[in-house]
N, C-alpha and C positions, 0 to 999 in steps of 0.2 A: 588248439588253449581254443576253447569255446569261449565268450561272451559272460559277463560275470549280469544277471539284470535283477532288478528285487521286483516283492509285487509292489502295483498300484495297488494305492492304501484306497478301500472302499468309500473313505469319507475324505472331506480335506477341510484338517481346521482353518477354524475363522478368528486366530484368537483376540485376533486385534480388531475385532468388530465386533465384542462381547454387549460392550453397554455405550452408551451415547460417547461416554465423556472419552472411551477409549478409542471412540472411530473420532473424533472432533483430533484429536491425536492425530488420528493415521491420515484424517483427508487430505486431497491434495493441494487445493488454494483455498483460502478465502478473503475476500478484500473486500474490507466496507469503508462507508464515506470518515468513519472514525483512523480509518488508517491513511490518511491522506494529509498532508501536510502542505503551506501555504507560502513560500519564499517568499518574505517579506523586506524588502533592506530600505534604510531611513535614512537619510540626509538633510544635514541645512540646509537651509534658504525656504521658500514660499515658492510653490505654482513648479518647482522640478520636475521633470520625470527625464534620469538617467537609467541609458539603456545596460545593462552587465553584460557587458560584449561575448563571455565563455556560458553564459545562462540568454540561449533564445528564448524572448518572451516575456523573461522577466526583467524587470525594471528599479532602479534607485526610488527613490519617489518622498518627495519633501514631507513633512506634518501633517502640512492641511488636504495634502493628496493620498498619504495613507487612511485618515480618517474617513475620505470618501468612500476608498476604493472598501477598505474595511463594514460599512456600511450596505456598498454591491455588494461580494461578500454573504454578511448575514441575512439581505435579504433572501438570496440564493438557494440558503440552506449551510 
């Protein structure tokens, strides 16, 4: 029995890259600042910072602390 072989095409069609819109759909990854979120948890009290055990680096903040943290975040852009 002889192996079946198909001819190799002379051109490789790039149908997913014809337009900028299709290229954007087929691209690997694109992450921008607008895709990020900032987890903020607010709790009652004054001058309170309480760590969230299941989320290292994330705290529950009292309203006065949230205002200061939001100002700092806005200054960063």
